[in-house]
Each structure stands twice: as structure tokens, then as C-alpha cells.
Phi, psi and omega in degrees: 000137176303149177295346176283349184256140177234155168268115185233148175283145177305326180299338180277348184256355182174192181238149176245148172206149178282148172293172184233132172208083191279329188294143167234134000289155182288341181266015179302131188296333184287349177279347189244168173093014180258202188270355189257113180309131179243117182253136178241173184309316179299324178293320177294317178298328187271356194281340187064029177099339180223123179274103185248356181209165181217157180243350184220152184224148170265148173279184175300315182295324175294319179298318186304323184259012180232213180202138178268118179261152186278160171304141181099353178291137171270117179271131179233127182277135179238005172217164185061253175281095190282143170066022167282145186223152175193150181266137172290136176252005182206159173298142180197159172261160170206160189275182184283003173277357175239139172255145174256132174253127174245118192282141160287106193290354174271355182236336192213139168267121187295335179288320177297320183290325173301317179294328176300316179298323177302310184298326187248020183307307185297328176291324179290319181298322181300331178293344184262350183291149176102342177275157181305307173243109187303125176202167170236159183244180183295325182295314175309315186292317181296327184271357179299132178248133186226153171288124192232118172273194179290162188297322180298317178293324180298311181302318181292316175298315176302313183296323181297311186289329180298329176308319179298307185293327175296317179295314178300315181296318178301312178298321177291327173295322177298314176301318175300324180291311181302323176289326180292325179298313178300318181291320181294326175296314179302311182300316180300319181278320197237003173240305179274343181058035186307312180297332177286318176305315182301305183299322181295333176274003183082017188248151171284124180303126183309131172075005184252132171298149184310318183297324176283319178302322179301340182283346179268145177281163181255020178200173181240164180219155182284143178211174180298340178261007186101204181279125181231158178307137180310130173089354181271125183272138179278127182224162171263164178296326180288348178281332188243359183205156173251147179246119179251127177281149184287187187274130169277116193244158173257148183300335180295340180269353176279129188230166180287331179209140178193153176290346181251145178212148176281137168269120187238187175301333178286357177274355185256134167288150169298124185092355174113155187114160188253133176267146183265357185239019186255024187266151174240115177306134192218135185242009182273185179276165178199161173268152180302332182289345180272354181282135171243150182237169177301133181101339181289156179256129180234161180217145183278129182257346179227171184198137168243009177277143184293334185261017181048056186266359180238333186297131179072005178281133180265162168212154174258126184295137174247147176298143180235157184264333187271000180225137183272329179229138175246135181235127181292137174276175185294337180286359195236135168251139177263121181254117184240120174304133171252349173246145181291344185271012165224161178235166175297321177297327174298309179297325176298314178295322183296313184295338181271358178284157180296319177305311175299312181300319176297323178291316184287326175297321181288341175262022181252146177224167181107164183239286180290317178251117180271143178228133176274132182297154184306321180260020182294331181268305191295336183274351184291127183256147177212170174270115184272121182284167177297148187303326177298328179285318176300320175300323186288321175294315180302321177298319173298314184292324177296319180297314176299321175299324177295322178294318175303318179297321181295314177299322176300314177304318181290321175298322177295315181300311180299320183288326178294313181294318173309306187286344173281319181282326185309306179300323180291323178292317183279348170270356182080007181283338181233125179288142180303323182293320175297321182294317177297327179289325173296320184289320179302323184293331183279332182070015190279330184249027182274000000 
């Protein structure tokens, strides 16, 4: 280690304090719905190091029994997903399962401290092993010792590593935009029936080439779902697809490393979409029908989030590099078309619509853990368009998906390089100038 570096306790670089959520029950309705962002452990885990959005808020009553932390606070989870970290980019509250670290700005750059936690996360987690419910406390955090350089070097390293995270965040935002484009198109064509309305008025549907516009009828007809485009047959998801439930597994079959991994609830983004870090290496048996491959459509059948942010939400499986085989767990359903008149992309768009989400929520039971009924997916009815129209939509959706996959591949490359350089940089084993040269050779962050 360079002579510029010292091993210091984190307690000498700032202050730690637990979040607050005093009111019982914690889910009392009057605590929520106000102007104050409320961040939980799952939000920290999903943030990728920077908390830039929120899904839940506290009211004045919620704030009164909690605390508003300033932007720049380092959030550290101490229960559930232990030692996950992310920086607040706005003032927010959080519960006592999260610790807030406030850096002494004369001694530490909080961005650097966040990267230190990333590099030593496994070591911190080991401090929690052996307890009934694994967790860490403030004393453990205060006593942690990490290699710390001068404040100037901390800032330079943090700025260098932030280039990676900024680029990854931009690619993630681009993918969100591409997915929003596909979903907006699905809603326009198959929920709002905009092209049919246009043709019924004697107008050419905006933005559609003539050959696609001609695939839409110019009138509606009555159905059990109300008025639907003429000639579109009302069917259920069960008529056109099969749902295969995933594998019920034992904890003894979960291992540290394996070519096979389970796709679990952690593989779903809140609100839908596929996560690349939610896999559980698995050594047990499974059926061939429970294997999922890139492009497969999956749906969450259980949920432990208070706001039901996972139940009934779909995702398209993305290929991963560290596992040869992916197997759906019991919490996951695999939806496979059995008729040529629908595609996975079409069903994915269908599952993201408000009518489908309302339907699945109505078929959900449970309190602490939510469960989707066995027929909750298959019983949903919709107006099925002609196969030629489904193909036209699928071509567009597939093109957008290919662009998203290209961005995902680039995000992986960036994350791999960042995670390779990170431990060497913060231990002083790699000079910053050498790391910058390696990055320049890739051309990834230009």
C-alpha cells in the first residue's frame, strides 16, 4: 500500500445514525402520501449506488415519527440485504433497517466511502453471519477499518469511478425510454385502438405506413368486453399461452457458485422488467419446462413489497454470463405462447397494461406475503388482433429490444471493468493514471 494511505475507522471520517420509523403499525395509512420521500432497503439495493427516484412518501405525520436526511447521505442497509449502499441525491426519510453515514467533508469524500463499501461488502456481510436474522449494528459499522488516502486522492478516485456509474445510468435511462416507446405503441394500437378510431373518422392513422394502417379495421363491434375493433376475437390468455410454475426448492440446494441459477422475485424490477443481479446459484433438480432462456416471458406470482410492486409484473429474460442455465423458482411463472397469433413481446405489452394489472391484483390474496391465484394470469380476457398485426408490432418491439440488449451488453462491460479496477484503486495497488489509461483504451466512457 502507498505511504499516502492509512487504515482508518469509518467512525473517524464521519457520523453514523440509524433511520427512524417509530410508529406502530408501520403501514398505517396516515403516515404516507405526503411530500417527503421514504426510502427502504429494497430501494437502496436497486439504486446502483445513487438513489435518484422514490416510490413512496411520508406525510407530515410520517415525518414527525421519522427524520429527513439531507442529500449526500450514504444509506447503508443493516438488515435483509446487508451492506448494500447508495447515496441520496435528494432529502429523504428511511427506517431503522437503514443507517445514514454523514461524511466529515474535511476528511472524506462520501462518494469514495460508498465505493469502499462496494469493494468490501462481502467482508462486511461476514460480520453478520451466524445470527438468527443476519444483521449488523452501529458498533460494527463504526469499528470497520478501510484503506483511506488523502482527501484529494479520494476525490480523484471517486470522480474516475463516477464516470462508469454515470455512463451506466445514462444507458439505463435510454433503455427505459426504449421500453416506454414500445409500451406506448402497444397501448395506442391494442388498448386505446387509436388507428381504428382514426379510420372510423375517415382519417389515415398518424405515423403508420399504409400497409400497417390497412391491417386495422375501420369500425367497432359489441363484445363481452364492450366495444372492440370489428373482427377481433375476445380470448383469454389461457387460450393462447400456457403458464408453467417454477421450481419449489430447498435451501440446501442453494450454493455459493454454480453453472445453474434460480430466477427469483429479485430478478424483477419493481413495476416490471428484468434485473441482472437477482440470481441464486442452485444445485438441485428441476424439470426441462422450468428452464428459461433469453427472450422468455416471466411473471411474478408472489410479492413481499408493501405496495404490491411485483405481483403480476412481467419481465423478459435477458442472457447472463455467469450461469449456463436459468431455472424459474416457485415465485415465478413462465408464460409461453401456444398459438401463432400472439408473441412474447405482445403478451409482455399486454401484461404491462392497467386492465391486466387490475385483473391480477383482484386475483391476489394474502397480507404480509401476496400470492397470485393459479388462474390469475390465464383468466384475463382481451381482444386479440389479427396475426399480421401482431407480427407488425412484434417486429417493432423486437427492434427496440435489440437496441436495449446492446445497451445492456455495454453496461455489463462497464460494470465489469469498474469492479475490476475498484478494489485495486481503493487499496492503493493501482495508480489512478494507470486506471485512466485502461479506460481510455476501451473508449467506453467518452
